[in-house]
Structures are given as structure tokens and as C-alpha cells.
C-alpha positions as CSV (number, residue, x, y, z in Angstrom):
1,M,18.8,-9.4,-23.9
2,E,19.6,-7.5,-27.1
3,G,16.2,-6.2,-28.1
4,L,12.5,-6.7,-28.7
5,E,10.9,-7.8,-31.9
6,L,7.4,-6.3,-32.5
7,I,4.5,-8.0,-34.2
8,N,5.3,-6.2,-37.5
9,G,8.8,-7.6,-37.4
10,E,10.5,-4.3,-36.4
11,K,13.3,-4.8,-33.9
12,V,13.9,-2.3,-31.1
13,A,17.3,-2.5,-29.4
14,C,17.2,-2.5,-25.6
15,E,18.9,-3.9,-22.5
16,A,15.9,-4.4,-20.3
17,I,12.1,-4.5,-20.6
18,M,9.6,-3.5,-17.9
19,A,6.1,-4.8,-18.6
20,S,2.7,-4.7,-17.0
21,F,0.6,-7.9,-17.2
22,G,-3.0,-7.1,-16.7
23,V,-4.9,-5.1,-14.2
24,K,-6.4,-7.8,-11.9
25,L,-5.7,-6.9,-8.3
26,N,-4.6,-9.6,-5.9
27,D,-7.0,-8.6,-3.2
28,D,-9.1,-11.7,-2.6
29,F,-7.9,-11.8,1.0
30,L,-9.8,-8.5,1.6
31,A,-13.1,-9.8,0.2
32,G,-14.8,-10.2,3.6
33,L,-14.1,-6.6,4.6
34,I,-16.2,-3.5,3.9
35,L,-13.7,-1.1,2.6
36,K,-14.1,2.2,0.7
37,K,-13.1,2.0,-3.0
38,D,-12.6,4.5,-5.7
39,A,-15.4,5.8,-7.9
40,V,-15.1,2.8,-10.2
41,G,-14.9,0.3,-7.4
42,F,-11.5,-1.0,-8.3
43,K,-8.8,0.3,-5.9
44,Y,-9.0,1.1,-2.2
45,V,-9.2,4.6,-0.9
46,V,-6.6,5.5,1.8
47,G,-5.6,8.5,3.8
48,S,-2.3,10.3,4.0
49,T,-0.8,7.6,6.1
50,Y,-2.2,4.9,3.9
51,E,-4.9,3.8,6.4
52,S,-7.9,2.4,4.8
53,S,-11.5,3.1,5.7
54,L,-11.1,0.3,8.3
55,K,-9.2,1.7,11.2
56,G,-5.9,0.0,11.7
57,L,-5.7,-1.5,8.2
58,F,-3.1,0.1,6.1
59,I,-3.0,-0.5,2.3
60,V,0.1,0.3,0.3
61,G,1.2,-0.4,-3.2
62,P,-1.0,-1.2,-6.2
63,L,-4.1,-1.9,-4.1
64,N,-4.5,1.8,-3.2
65,T,-5.3,4.7,-5.5
66,G,-1.7,5.8,-5.8
67,Q,1.0,5.0,-8.3
68,D,1.8,1.4,-9.1
69,Q,5.6,1.4,-8.7
70,V,7.7,-0.7,-6.4
71,V,9.8,2.2,-5.1
72,I,6.6,4.2,-4.4
73,A,5.0,1.3,-2.6
74,A,8.2,1.0,-0.4
75,G,7.9,4.7,0.5
76,E,4.2,4.2,1.3
77,G,5.1,1.3,3.5
78,A,7.6,3.5,5.4
79,V,4.9,6.2,5.9
80,A,2.4,3.6,7.2
81,A,5.1,2.1,9.5
82,I,5.9,5.5,11.0
83,E,2.2,6.0,11.8
84,I,1.8,2.5,13.3
85,N,4.9,3.1,15.4
86,R,3.5,6.5,16.6
87,R,0.2,4.9,17.6
88,L,1.9,2.0,19.5
89,L,4.2,4.5,21.4
90,E,1.1,6.6,22.2
91,E,-0.8,3.5,23.5
92,K,2.2,2.4,25.5
93,D,2.5,5.9,27.1
94,V,-1.2,5.9,28.0
95,Q,-0.9,2.4,29.5
96,S,2.1,3.5,31.5
97,K,0.2,6.5,32.9
98,L,-2.8,4.3,33.8
99,A,-0.6,1.8,35.5
100,G,0.9,4.6,37.7
101,V,-2.6,5.8,38.8
102,G,-3.1,5.1,42.5
103,H,0.5,4.3,43.1
104,A,2.3,7.0,45.1
């Protein structure tokens, strides 16, 4: 790529172009769920660990009210994964303690 030609014929030299094509979210798979959305009803509201209003459902990337960048979505995914792992370890610990009850 050498550049970009604008509608008016002006040429802008560049090596790469990053574009955004529309604002339709690919969220049809969430249609049957009752989830809290932002004030305009477009994106999903999440907490600090990216958990939605439905406990156990984490939403990262362009579907939540944060920034729409791949690198940010990856970081959000890491935060969500840490929280999911913490909960699984906590549940495993509780189950281990319950399994030990009555065994002396």
C-alpha cells in the first residue's frame, strides 16, 4: 500500500489503514438474555471484572461500554479470566472442606 485517494482526488501517503465499518454489534447470541445495557440501550454494562448483570456471564471487547480496541479487549479478557479462576479455586476449596466434614 502506498496511500489513500480521497473522494476529492487528494492522495494521502500511508503504509497502513485502520478502519471502522459500522456500529452494528454482533450480539444476536445474547438476544434471549435479560442484560443491563447503557443509557442508549446499545452496549452491555459490566463491572470491574467485566461480569455482566447476569452472574457468571463476562462480556469483554466491543460489546461492553469500554473502548473498542483489540489490545484492550485482550486485557479485559485477562481480567475476566483471573476472576473466573479465583471463583473456581474458591469453589474447589469449599468443596474440599465439605468433603472432609465428618471424616476424622
